[in-house]
C-alpha positions, 0 to 999 in steps of 0.5 A: 627967744633971748638965746636966738637973739644972742646967737643972731647978734653973735653971727652978725658980729663975726660977719662984721669982723670978717668984713673988717679983716678983708677991708684992712687986708688981713693975712697970715702965712701958711705953714705945713709941717710933715714930721717923722720922729723916733724916740731913742729912750736909751739916750734920751733923744728925739731923732727927727726929720721935718719937711716944712712947706711955707707959703708967703701970703704976705705982700712982702718979698722975703730974703730970709726965714727964721726957725725957733730952736727953743730947747737951746735955751737950756744950755749954759751961756744962753739968753735964758741962762744969762737972764736967770744968772742976772736975777731976772725971772722967777727965782724958783725957776732960776735955781736950776740955772744958778746951780749950773744946769747939770743934768738939765741941759737940752738942745737941738742938733741940726744934722742937715738943713736945706731950702728949695723951691720947685726942687731948686736950691734957694738957700744961701747960708744959715747960722744959729744964734742961741735959740734962733736959726736964720736962713738967708735965701739966695733967691728971695721969696715973692708974695704967693710963692712957696718954699720947702724946708727940710731939716734933719735934727736931734733933740737931746732931752735933759731932766725936766725944767719948767714945762719940758724934759724927762721926769720919772720915766716920762717925757713932757715935751713943749716947743720941742721941734724946729718951729717957724718964726712968725712973720706978720704985719710988723715983720719977723719976730725972731725973739730968743727964749727969755727967762720970762714971757710967752710964745708967739707962733704961726698957725699951721697943719701938722702931719706927725709920725711918732715911733717909740718903745711899746711901753710908752703911751702918747698924750697929745693935743689935737 
């Protein structure tokens, strides 16, 4: 009896939460990823082709979009590197940065980048600053409209630092692909990859094709 009562109360709570969300006009952006990835083990690279369909479900018109390139943090001169060298962050993690990052450097190289709407180019220009790619749109994205972002890229993988990299014959990958920055009720969140902190990302759907040498076994979350 108590179990049924608890379940009933839980369902009521969820319903009230849904109604409240509708009343305050809750929304989130719609992001769909289609990726084709090849692991080039001999040179420790991931060669990727990404198609992102991004639907603006906000009430705002967007004149730019942002992409996270998190692996770029593992280079000399990055925000993360400068913070560790300035003694910000845990010393156990910072030691590799303080020692010069030799062998541990990782980054994403962008070979091509385009933004289109109904096959029409809407990209004005893009630039990369540290771990953030900013793309200015020649034609702003109105509420309800969608764009397609196509990226051809290579992730150069260094030895494992923190959560990601190559170690003992395996690749442990985290935040390893070009990833859309969150746009929410407070606007864009183009935060660089700091020495300390956690990630804030859009929910999305993922269709990923991964090609790799036969000796590897893939372990991944759903």
